[in-house]
N, C-alpha and C positions, 0 to 999 in steps of 0.2 A: 502495500501499500505507499509507495514512494506521493502522489497526492493528496492522499486521505478521505479522497471521496469517492462515497458508492457511485456505484453502477446503474447508470439509469434505469436499463431495462435488466434486471438479473435476471429474469423468468424466459427470455430473449436470448438471454447468454448462457443461463443454461439449456436450451432447446439447440442450442448450436454445439455445445459439447456435446451434449449426449445423441446427438444424428451422425457426431462424427466415430461413435461406438458400436458395440455392439452391446448396445445397453439393456433389451428386452431379451435376450440371450444370459446375458450375466445375470440377471433378475429375477427368471422365473429358474434359472441353477439352483443358483439364493435359495431363493423359496422354496423348492423343492429338499436341500437338503436342513432350512430352515423347521417345516412340519415334518420330515426324521425324526430333528430331533426332537421338537415338542408331544409327536406324540411316545419316544424312550419315558418310562414312570419312574426307574430304578434315581436312587438316587449316588451321589458318587462312594460314598462307604462299602455300600455292595455291588459297587462295581469293584473297589477293587480288592472285594474279599472273595470274588466271586471269580476273577483272572483273565486275561490278555479274552478272550472270546467277547467278554461283555465289554472288555472294552472298545474294542473292535467296533464293537454299535454303536458307538460311540464317535468313535477316531473318521470314519466313513464321511456323517453326516457333514460334522467339521470340515471336513476337506472339501467335500460338495460349494458349503456356501464356500472359503474361501477362493477355490477356485471360480464362481460366480463373482465375485468381488474382485480378483485379479486382470479374470477376461474384460471388466468393464475401467481398468486403469491400464491396464495392458493388455490393449490391441491388436500388440504386434506377434504378441506369443500364444492366441489365442487356441491358437490347433493341437500347442501344447497343453493350454490346461481343458478342454472339448475334451481328448482326450482320456484326461487324467477322470474328469468328470462321468463320462460314461462309463467307465471303470470304477467310479464307487458308486453312482448309481446303482448297475449292477450289481456288484460287491453288496447293495447296502439290503435287499431282497433275503439276501442269504442271514446276515447279520444283524438287521435290528425292523424284528414287527414286519417280513413281506416287504422292504424299500416303504415305510410309513404305511401300510395295506397302503402297498399301488400309484398311491394320488404321491407320494414323495418323490420316489421311483419313475418315475413318469416327467413330473416336471423335471426332474431331472434328466433324462435320456430328451429331453422337447426341448428344455432350455443348450442342454451343450451340442446337439443335430445343429441349432440356428447356429451358437456363438461357430460353429465346423463350416459352415456355408458361411458365411456373412462374408461379405466383400468389402474394401475400402476406397472412401472415395472415386467411384465411378464419376463420370462426366456423363449429364441428362443427353440421353440419345435428341436425335435431331427426328421430327417426323417426318417423314416421305411424302408427304402433302404439302404439308410448308417448302420442302423443295420441291419437291412439282410446280409449287402455283411461282415461285422464284423463275423457275425455269422460261415456263412459259408468258411470263411477263416481260423478258430482257429477248426473249427470241420475236416475240407481236409488236417489239415498238417501232414504229414506221422505217424509215431510211436505213434504219441500222442492225435490219433484218439481214440476212444474210440468202441467195439462194440456194439450191439443192452446187448447179458447180460452182459459184464462188465458194461459199465452204467446201467442198473438198480441194480446191488449190491452195484456201487458206489450212487446209490442216498437212498439207506435205505430200509431201510422193510413201505411197503405199509400202509399205515392208515388203522385201524381197520374200521369195517360200526358201527354206532348206531345202538344200540338195537331200536327193531321198527321204523329207518326210514325205 
């Protein structure tokens, strides 16, 4: 905060930040892990006395939440985080109440798949209709329009065929 002023439109700044990242994918993955954590009812003392099998039931959902947050904060590594998220989601089916009664596991799988398929900063596609209208508008402009013979002369000589082709 060098200037000490607040941004004029904080929601607009957040929206721009969010559109440049796989925000929905990370949120879905983190919600899946949180749902699995909420379906666990045992206290930490019971888990520590029960052994490593019970501890894994908490480690995998926490790993899902961490991967969901990291997908949003570090989108360049989204492929790694999404693969880890899928593996943690599938592992939660065995370790914690059928993956949070299937809901948390499915949220984790969907969020990981969305993160894996997200592409950064693609330029918007130009409509073909818009391009055709521009071409028709310039070709039909009075004296500047070229006739068929003049257009072929302006295009230059035709390429010679290659021997043996």
